[in-house]
C-alpha positions as CSV (number, residue, x, y, z in Angstrom):
1,M,-48.0,69.1,149.3
2,G,-45.1,70.8,151.2
3,A,-46.9,71.5,154.4
4,A,-44.5,72.3,157.2
5,R,-43.7,70.2,160.1
6,V,-42.9,72.0,163.3
7,E,-41.0,70.4,166.2
8,I,-40.2,72.3,169.4
9,S,-38.6,70.7,172.3
10,D,-37.6,72.4,175.6
11,F,-37.1,75.7,174.0
12,S,-36.5,78.9,175.7
13,W,-36.0,82.5,174.3
14,S,-34.6,85.4,176.3
15,F,-34.4,89.0,174.6
16,P,-31.2,91.2,175.1
17,G,-31.4,92.8,178.5
18,Q,-34.4,91.0,179.9
19,L,-34.1,89.0,183.1
20,T,-37.1,86.9,182.7
21,P,-37.1,84.7,179.5
22,A,-40.0,85.3,177.1
23,L,-40.5,81.6,176.6
24,Q,-39.5,78.8,179.0
25,G,-39.2,75.1,178.4
26,I,-41.6,75.1,175.2
27,T,-42.5,71.8,173.8
28,L,-44.8,71.5,171.0
29,S,-45.2,69.7,167.7
30,L,-47.5,70.6,164.8
31,E,-48.0,67.8,162.0
32,P,-47.8,68.8,158.3
33,G,-51.2,70.4,157.6
34,E,-52.3,70.5,161.2
35,R,-54.1,73.8,162.4
36,V,-53.6,75.2,165.9
37,L,-55.0,78.1,167.5
38,L,-52.7,79.7,170.2
39,T,-54.4,81.8,173.2
40,G,-53.3,83.3,176.4
41,P,-53.1,86.6,178.2
42,S,-51.4,89.6,176.7
43,G,-47.5,89.6,177.3
44,S,-47.4,85.7,177.8
45,G,-45.0,85.3,174.8
46,K,-47.4,84.5,171.9
47,S,-46.1,86.9,169.3
48,T,-42.6,86.0,170.4
49,L,-43.2,82.5,169.5
50,A,-45.0,83.6,166.2
51,A,-41.9,85.4,165.2
52,L,-39.6,82.7,166.1
53,L,-41.8,80.1,163.9
54,A,-41.7,82.7,161.1
55,G,-37.9,82.7,161.2
56,V,-37.6,86.5,161.7
57,L,-36.1,86.2,165.2
58,R,-32.7,84.4,164.3
59,D,-29.5,86.5,164.8
60,P,-27.8,86.6,168.0
61,D,-28.5,90.3,168.5
62,D,-32.2,89.4,168.5
63,G,-31.8,87.2,171.5
64,V,-30.5,83.9,173.3
65,A,-32.1,80.5,172.5
66,S,-31.7,77.2,174.0
67,G,-33.4,73.8,173.2
68,K,-34.7,72.7,169.9
69,M,-37.0,74.4,167.3
70,L,-37.2,72.8,163.8
71,V,-39.5,73.9,161.0
72,S,-39.2,71.5,158.1
73,G,-40.7,71.7,154.6
74,N,-39.6,73.1,151.1
75,R,-42.1,76.0,151.0
76,P,-41.9,79.7,152.6
77,R,-43.1,80.6,155.8
78,G,-45.8,83.3,156.1
79,L,-46.4,85.8,159.1
80,V,-49.1,88.4,159.6
81,L,-48.3,90.8,162.5
82,Q,-50.8,92.8,164.7
83,Q,-50.3,96.3,163.5
84,P,-51.2,96.5,159.8
85,E,-49.3,99.9,159.2
86,D,-46.1,98.5,159.9
87,Q,-46.4,95.7,157.4
88,T,-47.0,97.5,154.3
89,V,-43.7,97.5,152.3
90,M,-44.4,99.1,149.0
91,A,-46.2,102.1,147.8
92,R,-48.9,100.4,145.4
93,V,-51.2,97.7,146.2
94,H,-50.3,95.0,143.7
95,D,-46.5,95.9,144.3
96,D,-47.0,95.1,147.9
97,V,-48.4,91.7,147.3
98,A,-45.8,91.0,144.6
99,F,-43.0,91.8,147.1
100,G,-42.9,88.6,148.7
101,L,-43.1,86.6,145.2
102,E,-40.2,88.6,144.0
103,N,-37.9,87.7,147.0
104,A,-38.9,84.0,146.3
105,L,-37.8,84.3,142.8
106,V,-41.3,83.6,141.3
107,E,-41.2,84.1,137.6
108,P,-42.9,87.3,136.6
109,A,-45.5,85.6,134.2
110,Q,-46.9,83.8,137.0
111,M,-47.1,86.8,139.6
112,Q,-50.3,88.5,138.4
113,E,-52.5,85.3,138.8
114,L,-51.3,84.7,142.4
115,I,-51.7,88.4,143.1
116,D,-55.2,88.5,141.7
117,Q,-56.2,85.4,143.7
118,A,-54.8,86.6,146.9
119,L,-56.5,89.9,147.0
120,A,-59.8,88.3,145.6
121,D,-59.5,85.7,148.7
122,V,-59.3,88.7,151.2
123,G,-61.9,90.7,149.8
124,L,-59.8,93.7,148.7
125,A,-60.8,94.8,145.1
126,L,-58.7,97.8,144.4
127,A,-57.0,99.1,141.3
128,P,-53.3,97.7,140.7
129,D,-51.8,101.2,141.4
130,H,-54.1,102.0,144.3
131,P,-51.6,103.8,146.6
132,T,-51.2,102.0,149.9
133,R,-51.1,105.2,152.1
134,A,-54.7,105.6,151.1
135,L,-55.7,102.3,152.9
136,S,-57.6,102.3,156.1
137,G,-56.4,100.1,158.8
138,G,-58.7,97.1,158.0
139,Q,-57.6,97.4,154.4
140,R,-53.8,97.2,155.4
141,Q,-54.5,94.2,157.4
142,R,-56.2,92.4,154.3
143,L,-53.5,93.6,152.4
144,A,-50.9,92.0,154.6
145,L,-52.7,88.8,154.5
146,A,-52.9,88.8,150.8
147,G,-49.0,89.3,150.7
148,A,-48.6,86.1,152.9
149,L,-51.3,84.1,151.1
150,A,-49.8,85.0,147.6
151,M,-46.7,82.9,148.6
152,E,-48.7,80.0,149.5
153,P,-46.5,79.3,152.5
154,G,-45.9,75.8,154.1
155,L,-46.5,77.5,157.5
156,L,-48.7,80.3,157.9
157,T,-48.4,82.2,161.2
158,L,-51.2,84.8,162.0
159,D,-50.7,87.2,165.1
160,E,-54.2,88.7,165.8
161,P,-55.0,88.9,162.1
162,T,-58.8,90.2,162.4
163,S,-58.1,92.5,165.3
164,A,-58.6,95.6,163.3
165,L,-61.3,94.4,161.0
166,D,-65.1,95.2,160.8
167,P,-67.3,92.1,160.8
168,D,-67.3,91.9,156.9
169,G,-63.5,92.0,157.1
170,V,-63.4,89.2,159.6
171,T,-65.6,87.2,157.4
172,S,-63.4,87.9,154.4
173,V,-60.1,87.0,156.3
174,L,-61.6,83.6,157.6
175,S,-62.9,82.8,154.4
176,A,-59.5,83.5,152.7
177,V,-57.7,81.3,155.2
178,E,-60.3,78.6,154.6
179,T,-59.9,78.7,151.0
180,L,-56.3,78.4,151.0
181,L,-56.4,75.5,153.6
182,E,-58.5,73.7,151.2
183,R,-56.8,74.4,148.1
184,R,-53.3,73.6,149.2
185,G,-51.9,71.8,152.2
186,M,-50.6,74.2,154.8
187,T,-49.7,74.3,158.4
188,L,-51.6,77.0,160.3
189,L,-50.7,78.7,163.7
190,V,-53.0,81.4,164.6
191,I,-53.0,83.7,167.6
192,D,-56.4,85.1,168.7
193,H,-58.2,86.2,171.9
194,N,-61.6,85.2,170.5
195,P,-61.4,81.4,169.9
196,E,-64.8,81.0,168.5
197,R,-64.0,82.7,165.3
198,W,-61.6,79.8,164.4
199,W,-63.7,77.1,165.7
200,G,-64.3,74.6,162.8
201,L,-60.9,75.6,161.0
202,V,-58.4,74.7,163.7
203,D,-57.7,71.3,165.3
204,R,-56.2,72.1,168.6
205,V,-56.1,74.9,171.0
206,V,-52.7,75.7,172.9
207,R,-52.7,78.0,175.9
208,C,-49.5,80.1,176.8
209,E,-49.2,81.8,180.1
210,A,-46.0,83.8,181.3
211,G,-44.1,82.3,178.6
212,V,-45.0,78.7,179.4
213,L,-47.4,76.2,177.4
214,V,-50.2,75.5,180.1
215,S,-52.6,73.5,178.1
216,D,-52.9,71.5,174.7
217,Q,-56.3,70.3,173.7
218,A,-58.0,68.9,170.7
219,V,-61.0,70.8,169.4
220,T,-64.1,69.0,170.0
221,G,-67.7,69.7,170.7
222,K,-69.6,73.0,170.4
223,S,-67.6,76.3,169.6
224,P,-66.6,78.0,172.8
225,T,-67.5,81.7,173.1
226,R,-65.2,84.4,174.5
227,A,-65.4,84.7,178.3
228,T,-68.9,86.0,179.1
229,L,-68.8,89.8,179.8
230,R,-71.0,90.8,182.6
231,A,-73.2,93.4,181.5
232,I,-73.3,96.7,183.3
233,T,-76.5,98.3,184.7
234,P,-76.9,101.8,183.0
235,P,-77.2,104.4,185.5
236,P,-80.0,107.2,185.3
237,L,-79.0,109.6,182.7
238,G,-78.0,113.2,183.2
239,E,-78.1,116.4,181.4
240,P,-76.6,116.5,177.6
241,V,-72.8,116.6,177.8
242,V,-71.8,116.5,174.2
243,A,-73.9,118.1,171.6
244,V,-73.2,117.5,167.9
245,S,-75.1,119.6,165.3
246,E,-74.7,119.0,161.4
247,L,-71.3,117.9,162.0
248,E,-69.1,116.8,159.0
249,V,-65.7,115.6,159.7
250,S,-62.3,115.6,157.6
251,R,-58.9,114.5,158.5
252,D,-57.1,116.5,155.8
253,G,-59.5,119.5,155.7
254,A,-60.5,118.8,152.3
255,V,-62.1,115.4,151.9
256,T,-65.2,114.5,154.3
257,H,-65.4,111.0,155.8
258,A,-68.7,111.4,157.9
259,G,-72.0,113.4,158.1
260,P,-73.8,115.6,158.4
261,L,-74.5,114.1,161.9
262,S,-76.7,115.6,164.8
263,F,-77.0,113.9,168.0
264,S,-76.2,114.2,171.7
265,V,-74.8,112.3,174.5
266,Q,-76.0,112.7,177.9
267,A,-73.8,112.3,181.3
268,G,-73.6,108.7,182.2
269,E,-74.5,107.6,178.6
270,I,-72.4,105.2,176.5
271,V,-72.5,105.6,172.7
272,A,-70.8,103.4,170.2
273,L,-69.7,104.8,166.9
274,R,-70.3,101.9,164.4
275,G,-69.4,101.3,160.8
276,A,-67.3,99.5,158.4
277,N,-63.5,100.3,158.2
278,G,-63.1,103.5,156.3
279,S,-66.3,105.1,157.3
280,G,-64.9,107.8,159.4
281,K,-65.3,106.5,162.9
282,T,-61.7,107.4,164.0
283,T,-61.9,110.8,162.3
284,L,-65.1,111.6,164.1
285,A,-63.7,110.6,167.2
286,M,-61.0,112.7,167.2
287,T,-63.0,115.5,166.1
288,L,-65.4,115.2,169.1
289,A,-62.1,114.8,171.3
290,G,-61.3,118.4,170.2
291,V,-58.0,117.5,168.6
292,L,-59.3,117.8,164.9
293,P,-61.2,120.7,163.7
294,A,-64.8,120.1,162.5
295,F,-65.0,120.5,158.8
296,R,-68.7,121.8,159.0
297,G,-71.2,122.0,161.8
298,S,-70.3,122.1,165.5
299,V,-69.3,120.1,168.5
300,T,-69.7,121.3,172.2
301,I,-68.8,119.6,175.4
302,A,-70.4,120.9,178.6
303,G,-71.4,124.1,176.4
304,L,-67.8,124.6,175.4
305,N,-66.3,124.3,172.0
306,P,-63.4,121.8,172.5
307,H,-61.5,123.0,169.6
308,Y,-61.0,126.6,171.3
309,L,-60.1,125.2,174.8
310,S,-56.4,125.3,175.6
311,S,-54.6,121.9,176.0
312,R,-54.6,121.8,179.8
313,D,-58.4,122.6,180.1
314,L,-59.2,120.0,177.4
315,A,-57.4,117.4,179.1
316,T,-59.4,117.9,182.4
317,L,-62.5,117.8,180.1
318,V,-61.8,114.8,177.8
319,G,-59.9,111.5,178.2
320,V,-58.6,110.0,174.8
321,V,-57.4,106.6,173.6
322,P,-56.2,106.5,170.0
323,Q,-56.3,103.5,167.8
324,N,-52.7,102.9,168.1
325,P,-52.2,103.3,171.9
326,A,-48.3,103.8,171.6
327,H,-49.1,107.3,170.5
328,S,-50.4,108.2,174.1
329,F,-47.0,107.8,175.7
330,F,-44.4,110.3,176.4
331,R,-42.5,109.1,179.3
332,A,-39.6,106.7,180.0
333,T,-41.4,104.1,182.3
334,V,-45.1,102.9,183.0
335,R,-44.6,104.2,186.5
336,A,-43.8,107.6,185.2
337,E,-46.8,107.7,183.0
338,L,-49.2,106.8,185.4
339,S,-47.8,109.1,188.0
340,A,-48.0,112.0,185.7
341,A,-51.8,111.4,185.2
342,T,-53.0,110.4,188.8
343,G,-50.0,110.7,191.3
344,A,-47.7,108.1,192.4
345,T,-50.1,106.6,195.1
346,Q,-53.0,106.2,192.5
347,A,-50.5,105.0,190.0
348,L,-49.9,102.0,191.9
349,R,-53.6,101.2,192.5
350,D,-54.1,101.8,188.6
351,A,-51.2,99.4,187.7
352,S,-52.6,96.8,189.9
353,R,-56.3,97.2,188.5
354,W,-55.1,97.1,184.8
355,G,-52.5,94.2,185.4
356,L,-49.5,96.5,184.8
357,D,-48.1,96.1,188.3
358,Q,-45.2,93.6,186.8
359,V,-44.1,96.2,184.2
360,L,-43.9,99.5,186.3
361,E,-40.4,100.1,185.3
362,A,-40.6,99.0,181.6
363,H,-40.7,101.5,178.8
364,P,-44.2,101.9,177.5
365,L,-43.2,101.1,173.9
366,S,-41.6,97.8,175.1
367,L,-45.0,96.3,176.3
368,S,-47.1,93.9,174.4
369,G,-49.8,95.3,172.2
370,G,-52.5,94.5,174.7
371,Q,-50.4,95.8,177.7
372,Q,-50.1,99.0,175.9
373,R,-53.9,99.3,175.4
374,R,-54.4,98.6,179.1
375,L,-51.9,101.5,180.0
376,A,-53.6,104.0,177.6
377,L,-57.0,103.1,179.0
378,A,-55.5,103.6,182.6
379,L,-54.2,107.0,181.6
380,A,-57.7,108.1,180.0
381,T,-59.9,106.8,182.7
382,G,-57.6,108.0,185.7
383,G,-58.4,111.7,185.7
384,N,-62.2,111.4,186.0
385,P,-63.0,113.3,182.6
386,K,-66.5,114.5,181.7
387,V,-66.1,112.5,178.6
388,L,-64.2,109.5,177.5
389,I,-63.5,108.9,173.8
390,L,-62.0,105.5,173.0
391,D,-60.9,104.4,169.4
392,E,-61.1,100.5,169.3
393,P,-60.5,100.2,173.0
394,S,-60.9,96.2,173.0
395,Q,-58.4,95.7,170.2
396,S,-55.6,93.3,171.4
397,L,-57.1,92.9,174.8
398,D,-57.2,89.5,176.5
399,D,-60.4,88.2,178.4
400,E,-59.1,89.8,181.8
401,G,-58.3,93.1,180.1
402,L,-61.7,93.1,178.4
403,A,-63.4,92.5,181.6
404,E,-61.5,95.2,183.2
405,L,-62.5,97.6,180.4
406,V,-66.3,96.9,180.8
407,T,-66.0,97.4,184.6
408,Q,-64.0,100.7,184.2
409,L,-66.2,102.0,181.7
410,G,-69.4,100.8,183.8
411,E,-67.9,102.8,186.9
412,A,-67.2,106.1,184.7
413,S,-70.8,105.8,183.4
414,E,-71.9,105.5,187.0
415,A,-69.9,108.6,188.0
416,G,-71.6,110.6,185.3
417,T,-68.9,110.5,182.6
418,A,-70.2,110.3,178.9
419,V,-68.6,107.5,177.0
420,I,-68.0,107.4,173.2
421,L,-66.2,104.5,171.9
422,A,-65.6,103.6,168.1
423,T,-65.5,99.9,168.0
424,H,-66.2,96.8,166.1
425,D,-66.6,94.6,169.0
426,D,-70.3,93.6,169.1
427,A,-69.7,91.8,172.6
428,L,-68.5,95.0,174.0
429,V,-71.2,97.1,172.8
430,R,-73.9,94.6,174.2
431,A,-72.1,94.4,177.7
432,L,-72.1,98.2,177.9
433,K,-75.5,98.4,176.4
434,A,-74.3,101.3,174.5
435,R,-76.6,103.3,172.2
436,E,-75.1,103.0,168.6
437,V,-74.5,105.8,166.1
438,V,-74.0,104.2,162.7
439,L,-71.8,105.6,160.0
440,E,-73.0,104.8,156.5
441,P,-70.1,104.2,154.0
442,G,-69.5,107.3,152.2
443,A,-68.0,108.1,148.8
444,P,-64.6,106.4,148.7
445,P,-61.9,109.0,149.3
446,A,-60.1,110.6,146.5
447,V,-57.0,109.0,145.5
448,E,-54.4,110.7,143.7
449,L,-54.4,109.6,140.0
450,P,-51.2,108.2,138.5
451,P,-49.2,110.8,136.7
452,T,-49.9,111.4,133.0
453,G,-48.0,112.7,130.0
454,V,-44.6,111.8,128.5
455,L,-42.7,112.4,131.9
456,A,-45.1,109.6,133.3
457,T,-43.7,107.0,130.9
458,T,-40.1,108.0,130.5
459,N,-37.5,106.1,132.3
460,P,-36.5,107.9,135.6
461,L,-32.8,107.5,134.8
462,A,-33.4,109.3,131.6
463,L,-35.1,112.2,133.7
464,V,-32.2,112.3,136.3
465,G,-29.7,112.8,133.1
466,A,-32.1,115.4,131.8
467,A,-32.0,117.3,135.0
468,L,-28.3,116.8,135.8
469,L,-26.6,118.0,132.4
470,P,-28.1,121.5,132.5
471,A,-27.1,121.8,136.1
472,V,-23.5,120.8,135.5
473,A,-23.2,123.3,132.6
474,L,-24.8,126.2,134.6
475,L,-22.4,125.4,137.6
476,S,-19.4,126.3,135.2
477,T,-20.6,130.2,135.0
478,I,-22.3,132.4,137.0
479,D,-24.0,135.0,134.8
480,V,-27.4,136.3,134.0
481,V,-27.6,135.1,130.3
482,S,-26.9,131.5,130.6
483,A,-29.6,131.1,133.7
484,T,-32.1,133.1,131.6
485,V,-31.6,131.0,128.5
486,A,-31.9,128.0,130.4
487,L,-35.1,129.0,132.1
488,V,-36.6,129.9,128.9
489,L,-35.9,126.6,127.3
490,M,-37.1,124.7,130.2
491,L,-40.3,126.6,130.3
492,A,-40.9,125.9,126.7
493,C,-40.6,122.2,127.7
494,L,-42.9,122.3,130.6
495,P,-46.0,121.2,128.7
496,L,-44.4,117.8,128.4
497,A,-45.0,117.3,132.1
498,G,-48.7,116.5,131.4
499,R,-51.6,117.9,133.5
500,G,-50.8,120.2,136.4
501,I,-48.6,118.9,139.1
502,Q,-50.6,118.5,142.3
503,G,-48.9,120.9,145.0
504,L,-46.2,122.4,142.4
505,G,-46.3,125.7,144.3
506,T,-45.6,123.9,147.8
507,R,-42.9,121.8,146.0
508,M,-41.3,125.0,144.6
509,L,-41.4,127.0,147.6
510,P,-38.0,125.9,149.0
511,V,-36.3,126.6,145.6
512,G,-38.1,130.0,145.4
513,L,-37.0,130.8,149.1
514,A,-33.4,129.8,148.5
515,S,-33.3,131.9,145.3
516,V,-34.8,135.0,147.2
517,F,-32.7,134.6,150.5
518,S,-29.5,134.1,148.2
519,A,-30.1,137.0,146.2
520,V,-30.7,139.3,149.1
521,T,-27.7,138.2,150.9
522,I,-25.3,138.7,147.9
523,A,-27.0,141.9,147.0
524,L,-26.3,143.2,150.6
525,Y,-22.8,141.6,151.1
526,G,-21.6,140.4,147.8
527,Q,-18.5,141.9,146.2
528,S,-18.9,145.6,145.3
529,S,-18.3,146.8,141.8
530,G,-19.5,149.5,139.5
531,E,-21.8,152.3,140.7
532,V,-22.9,152.2,144.5
533,F,-26.3,152.5,145.4
534,F,-26.3,152.1,149.1
535,Q,-23.8,151.8,151.8
536,W,-24.2,151.3,155.5
537,G,-21.4,149.8,157.5
538,L,-20.7,146.3,156.0
539,V,-23.7,146.7,153.7
540,V,-22.9,147.8,150.2
541,V,-25.4,147.6,147.4
542,S,-23.6,148.2,144.0
543,E,-24.0,147.4,140.3
544,G,-21.9,144.6,140.6
545,S,-23.5,142.8,143.7
546,L,-27.2,143.4,142.2
547,D,-25.8,141.6,139.0
548,L,-24.4,138.8,140.9
549,A,-27.6,138.4,143.1
550,L,-29.7,138.3,139.9
551,A,-27.4,135.7,138.4
552,T,-27.4,133.6,141.5
553,A,-31.2,133.8,141.9
554,L,-31.9,132.8,138.3
555,R,-29.3,130.0,138.6
556,I,-30.9,128.5,141.7
557,L,-34.3,128.5,139.9
558,A,-32.7,127.2,136.5
559,I,-31.2,124.1,138.5
560,G,-33.9,123.5,141.2
561,G,-37.0,124.2,139.3
562,P,-36.7,121.7,136.5
563,A,-35.4,119.0,139.0
564,V,-38.6,119.7,141.1
565,V,-41.0,119.4,138.0
566,L,-39.3,116.3,136.8
567,F,-39.1,114.3,139.8
568,A,-42.6,115.4,140.8
569,R,-43.6,113.0,138.0
570,V,-41.1,110.1,139.0
571,D,-42.8,107.5,140.8
572,A,-40.4,106.0,143.4
573,T,-41.2,102.3,142.7
574,R,-40.3,102.9,139.0
575,F,-37.2,104.9,140.1
576,A,-36.2,101.9,142.2
577,D,-36.9,99.3,139.4
578,A,-34.7,101.6,137.0
579,L,-32.0,101.8,139.7
580,S,-31.9,97.8,140.2
581,Q,-32.6,96.7,136.7
582,Q,-30.8,99.4,134.5
583,A,-28.1,100.9,136.8
584,R,-27.4,97.5,138.4
585,L,-27.4,98.7,141.8
586,P,-27.7,96.1,144.6
587,E,-31.2,94.8,144.7
588,N,-31.9,94.7,148.4
589,F,-30.1,98.1,149.0
590,V,-32.6,99.7,146.6
591,V,-35.6,97.9,147.9
592,G,-34.6,98.6,151.5
593,G,-34.5,102.4,150.5
594,L,-38.0,102.3,149.0
595,S,-39.4,100.7,151.8
596,G,-37.9,103.2,154.1
597,L,-39.4,106.0,152.0
598,R,-42.9,104.4,152.6
599,L,-41.9,104.1,156.2
600,L,-41.4,108.0,156.2
601,E,-45.3,108.3,155.5
602,V,-46.0,106.2,158.4
603,V,-43.8,108.2,160.6
604,A,-45.3,111.3,159.3
605,G,-48.7,110.0,160.3
606,D,-47.4,109.3,163.9
607,R,-46.1,112.8,164.3
608,E,-49.8,114.0,163.3
609,V,-51.2,111.6,165.9
610,R,-48.9,112.5,168.6
611,G,-49.6,116.1,168.0
612,W,-53.2,115.3,168.6
613,M,-52.3,113.2,171.9
614,M,-50.2,116.1,173.2
615,R,-53.2,118.2,173.1
616,A,-55.4,115.7,174.6
617,R,-52.9,115.1,177.4
618,G,-52.6,118.7,178.5
619,M,-49.2,119.0,176.9
620,G,-50.1,121.1,173.9
621,D,-49.7,124.6,175.8
622,R,-46.0,124.0,176.0
623,S,-43.6,126.2,174.2
624,A,-42.9,125.3,170.5
625,L,-39.5,124.2,171.4
626,R,-40.5,121.9,174.1
627,R,-43.4,120.6,171.9
628,V,-41.1,119.7,169.1
629,V,-38.3,118.3,171.4
630,A,-41.1,116.1,172.9
631,V,-42.4,114.8,169.8
632,A,-39.1,114.4,168.2
633,L,-37.7,112.2,171.0
634,T,-41.0,109.9,171.1
635,I,-41.2,109.9,167.3
636,F,-37.6,108.7,167.1
637,V,-38.2,105.9,169.5
638,L,-41.2,104.8,167.7
639,A,-39.5,105.0,164.3
640,I,-36.9,102.8,165.5
641,R,-39.7,100.3,166.7
642,R,-41.7,100.6,163.5
643,S,-38.5,100.0,161.4
644,H,-37.8,97.0,163.5
645,T,-41.2,95.5,162.8
646,L,-41.0,96.5,159.2
647,A,-37.7,94.5,158.8
648,M,-39.6,91.8,160.6
649,A,-42.4,91.8,158.0
650,M,-40.0,92.0,155.1
651,E,-37.8,89.0,156.4
652,A,-41.2,87.1,156.8
653,R,-41.8,87.6,153.2
654,A,-38.3,86.3,152.1
655,F,-36.6,89.6,151.9
656,G,-32.7,89.3,151.9
657,L,-32.5,85.5,151.6
658,Q,-31.4,86.0,148.0
659,R,-29.0,88.6,146.6
660,T,-31.1,89.0,143.6
661,R,-34.9,89.1,143.0
662,T,-37.4,88.7,140.2
663,H,-39.3,91.6,139.1
664,Y,-43.2,92.0,139.0
665,R,-42.6,95.4,136.9
666,T,-40.0,95.4,134.2
667,S,-38.0,98.4,133.8
668,V,-37.3,99.4,130.2
669,F,-35.2,102.2,128.8
670,P,-36.3,102.7,125.1
671,R,-34.4,104.8,122.5
672,R,-36.6,107.5,122.7
673,D,-35.8,108.3,126.3
674,Y,-32.2,109.0,125.2
675,L,-33.8,112.2,123.7
676,W,-34.2,113.4,127.3
677,I,-30.6,113.2,128.0
678,V,-29.9,114.7,124.7
679,G,-32.2,117.5,125.5
680,G,-30.7,118.1,128.7
681,G,-27.3,118.2,127.3
682,L,-28.6,120.6,124.4
683,I,-30.0,123.1,127.0
684,G,-26.8,123.0,129.0
685,V,-24.8,123.8,125.8
686,L,-27.1,126.4,124.2
687,S,-27.0,128.3,127.7
688,V,-23.3,128.5,128.0
689,T,-22.9,129.2,124.4
690,A,-25.3,132.2,124.6
691,A,-23.1,133.5,127.5
692,V,-19.9,133.2,125.7
693,M,-21.5,134.9,122.5
694,T,-22.7,137.8,124.5
695,G,-19.6,138.2,126.5
696,S,-21.3,137.5,129.8
697,F,-19.6,134.2,130.5
698,N,-18.0,134.4,134.0
699,A,-16.2,131.2,135.0
700,I,-16.7,129.9,138.6
701,L,-13.2,128.3,138.4
702,G,-10.3,130.4,137.3
């Protein structure tokens, strides 16, 4: 059936610049169709082994290997990584699932059935064109799994595949994996800190510690449970610290995700925000933390509105851990982060307490997912805030880290700190004896509808020609008549754009500002001729400079405006299809650029969240320049790491193995689309002709 065989013998792996190998002397074999669970503490090398088995760490620049690692079989390998937002490649749901199939040269006629089956298996029932940017973290994780399952791999490696999912999502993922295992032979390696989830699906449990395999046991007997968490003893509660009244929250200031909610949290009380993926837990948590404004209603902490506090005052009042802990870090080493939060002496104690004493000189972004979360928790709990707000605090934590989390939150509660956590972790809620605030699933968030009208169905290359030809004509002359004629003709064609373009005013703003500033500059400093209206030093406003200013402003609008309107209707995926299928540009180059555009959306989200965390950590009161520099540098580092992870996710779905790809969507260039090119050429010709006939033609060259 094509299930892979894995043979690893005395294998070691070292990353560049690291003195200690990530893996040391690993010996492991997986028979075709065998199912193995890999466990171990954070930072023990599990994810490195997963990446090696998936074949995404193979270049000399990736690291140095010794020993033998052989994966045999004639089917692809599949890999699902920890962070779901780093794995989404394409802009639309079905396109993302199809990505691996295209790389594997699956015939287009066979793709839709495979896509539909994979999405049904993971319980992700969305429209084919649903934008991936509108997915929650849990939905993204399901999409990543669907992309791997659609390829029906011979070896499927899952790295914490359920860490970002609600209980229903976990059930869907487990069911999807079980269904695929039953339907077609496949070798499975899954990494998870919670073995009981996979009991009955796996044959063996292998444990890794410090890069070494320390045990390998067959699955027998009753399902084990995760290390029992010692429940805290809730302290006597104090006065209300957090008061929420008729609160509605929104991330974008337009669409509400939860509410109206009214509740209070007393000193020493622990409250768990519960609800399905996409129900608004993160948005509510960040609103309570004072980094997002309330949409409606009010929040007070210790009688103060947190949204009106300075960043420094807020940081002394509230400790925050975001869902992605990497957003909490702003310094070059773990030691520097801890020292800035609590001082050098306390930093050493905190590092030891959270198991970070061996990585004090490491960059925070170089840590494993579990280690990053431990560091973020140490930073949030170290300043003795009145309120702790934690978003999925147990995600990626091993047993030791989870036990320490319970201990730390218990101590914070005992000290009178109010604790609010958004979580899917039932065991954590039970151990903390937390009161639950359940967010009911609201209406699904509004999704931007696909463009309509003629432009939406026109080949993007035709639109490029339609925008380019008038621009070339207008660049041959600088006069008022040609630009005016072009603008009038283009405005007459505007109804072809379909319904109103969302955000057209914002899109046109740079063009409008460029035309105004250029006109003002030329009017004041342009070549003087004719009657002089005003003169002061080098500033001369004359009849000639005003004519030139008007001609320049109209020309910028005539060239830039239509381009904005046309390309506002161009879908990036369709444009990429046209570039590769009609323009015959290199396939992998085009797809790489397209995935880079999607990564920009993720980086923009990073910039937003890091802005929240600067405020939460007391850095938001800095000058605008210092804030921009701090965010820019850290975003640059984070973007590099995200791009590396995205490249790994793409390679795991066979990207780059072939110079050509099949295509889920076929790009066509019907004869009617040539009318756009002809129309663009006519506008250019008529504009220049009008200028010549009126005697206003003013050649730019010569």
